[in-house]
C-alpha positions in Angstrom: 77.0 116.4 135.1 74.4 113.7 135.4 74.9 110.1 136.2 73.9 108.2 133.1 74.4 104.8 134.8 72.6 105.8 138.0 70.6 103.0 139.6 67.6 103.3 141.9 67.6 100.8 144.7 64.0 100.5 146.1 63.0 98.9 149.4 59.3 98.7 150.3 58.1 98.8 153.9 57.1 95.1 154.1 60.8 94.3 153.8 61.8 96.6 156.7 61.4 94.6 159.9 60.9 97.6 162.1 58.2 99.0 159.9 56.4 95.7 159.9 56.7 95.5 163.7 55.2 99.0 164.1 52.5 98.3 161.6 53.9 101.0 159.3 55.0 98.8 156.4 52.4 100.3 154.0 53.7 103.9 154.8 57.4 103.1 154.4 59.5 103.3 151.2 63.2 103.7 150.8 64.8 104.8 147.5 68.6 104.9 147.4 70.2 106.4 144.4 73.6 104.8 143.3 76.0 106.2 140.8 76.1 102.9 139.0 74.0 99.7 139.2 76.7 97.5 137.8 79.8 98.2 139.9 80.6 97.2 143.5 82.3 100.6 143.7 79.0 102.4 143.1 78.6 105.5 145.2 75.5 106.5 147.2 74.5 109.8 145.6 71.1 110.5 146.9 67.9 109.1 148.5 64.2 109.5 148.9 62.8 108.3 152.2 59.1 108.0 153.1 58.8 106.8 156.7 57.5 108.0 160.0 61.1 108.0 161.3 62.8 109.4 158.1 65.1 111.6 160.2 66.6 108.5 161.8 67.3 107.1 158.3 68.6 110.3 156.9 71.0 110.9 159.8 72.8 107.8 158.6 72.5 108.4 154.9 73.4 112.1 154.7 77.1 111.6 155.6 77.3 108.8 153.1 75.9 111.0 150.3 78.2 113.9 151.2 81.3 111.7 151.2 80.1 109.8 148.1 80.7 106.6 150.1 80.7 103.4 148.1 77.9 100.9 148.6 80.2 98.2 149.9 82.0 100.6 152.2 78.6 101.8 153.6 77.7 98.1 154.2 80.4 98.1 156.9 78.3 100.5 159.1 77.0 98.8 162.2 73.4 99.8 163.0 71.1 98.5 165.8 68.3 96.1 165.0 65.4 96.5 164.7 65.4 100.1 163.6 64.3 101.9 160.5 67.9 102.8 159.7 68.7 99.0 159.8 66.4 98.8 156.8 69.2 100.5 154.8 71.4 97.5 155.6 68.6 95.2 154.4 68.4 97.1 151.1 72.1 97.3 150.6 72.6 93.6 151.5 70.0 92.6 149.0 71.5 94.6 146.1 75.1 93.6 147.0 74.2 89.9 147.0 72.0 90.1 143.9 74.2 92.3 141.7 77.7 91.5 142.9 78.0 88.2 144.7 75.8 86.2 142.3 77.3 87.8 139.2 80.8 86.9 140.5 79.7 83.3 141.1 78.2 83.2 137.6 81.5 84.6 136.2 83.5 82.1 138.1 81.3 79.2 137.1 81.5 80.2 133.5 85.3 80.5 133.8 85.6 76.9 135.2 82.8 75.5 132.9 80.3 74.7 135.6 
């Protein structure tokens, strides 16, 4: 079946440090498909990569997709910097902070009446 709550995480090249360094920021785009955009247990279920070094990125992503690795579990992967693959960590870090850390802080603040 499909994933009705699927979430598309997009990272444009100007936010990938290696692409900027190589002058390839306009030719780089990462799209990571998550099973759910609301849960920190969201699984990585697919990706579209447009980049000169797409193979480097896919060699890191393919095992995660095959194992249906969670977003937060994948965030524990150590990647060298600056590489195109490290851009994955940039994207995942952004979504984790935006969707999970900030929402937990908001929930906590609401619970204690901040």
